[in-house]
C-alpha positions, 0 to 999 in steps of 0.5 A: 500500500503506497502513499495515495492522494485519494481520500479514503474513509476510516473504514476503508483504511482499516480494511486496506491496512489489514490486507497490507504487508506493512503498517500505515497511519491514517491522516485526515483521509490519507494513508501514509506508510510508516517508514523503517526505523534506524538501529538507534531508534529501535534501541532507544524504544526498546530500552525505554520500554524496558526501563518503564516496565521496571519502574511501573512493575506492580503499578496499575499501568500498562505499557504497549509498543508500536503494535498498538494503534491509537485513534484520535478524531481524524487519525489512526497512529502507532505511537512508539510507546503508549502507557495506559493507567485507566481501564483501557478503552478499545474499539475494534477494527473489522478484523477484531484488532484493538484500537486504543482510545484512552492513552495516558502517556505517549512516547515518540522517538524522533527521526528526521522523516517524522519529527515535524509531524510528531511535534506538530499535527500528531501532537495536536491530534493526541491532545484531543484525547481527554485521557492523554496527559503526558508526551515525551519526544526522545531525540536520537541525535543527542541525549535530549528528551522533551517532555510535555505535561498537561496542566489542570487548566488544559495548557501544556508545560514544556520541560527539556531534559538534556544530558546522560546524567539527567532524569525524566520524571513522568508526572502522571505515572509516578515514574523516573527514567535515567537518560543514561539508561534509555540511551545506553546502546546509542553511540552519538558519535556514530549515530545516524537516523 
């Protein structure tokens, strides 16, 4: 399934994606194939998932990788990592696959091909979800995590966390991650997106 310019309905997207040999996202009527990931992207995502799992062991939160689709009003996306702390609410596609409607935390590892979208339109779509309260953007090219925390008045607080000695505290799930652990396999001198 290639990127197409013909608008399709959400139902058509779900049916086409089920038959496709690769994942794609649905963006305002367009089907957009997901690009491949660099080794650094995969390592950061995997290590962040592991560290979250350790931190949240025994908590009522669940962590999912990029195989779990999330739906907003106009998009279907595959976040790199999703944390759910309430009872999960799903809708089902025509083949019975779960699509999450109530993420608590979403984490995206940025790459040059998706960075602008992850920061802009995708973040705006996620903010439409009532349950969504924290967003982490993890850079591959330097030890930097950009954290957005939803405030009581609906605004979003931005906190940049930089350096391998830094820690990021996920406020809404009561978990702290060390950047040295999520970047433990990344050699920034040789890193390529």
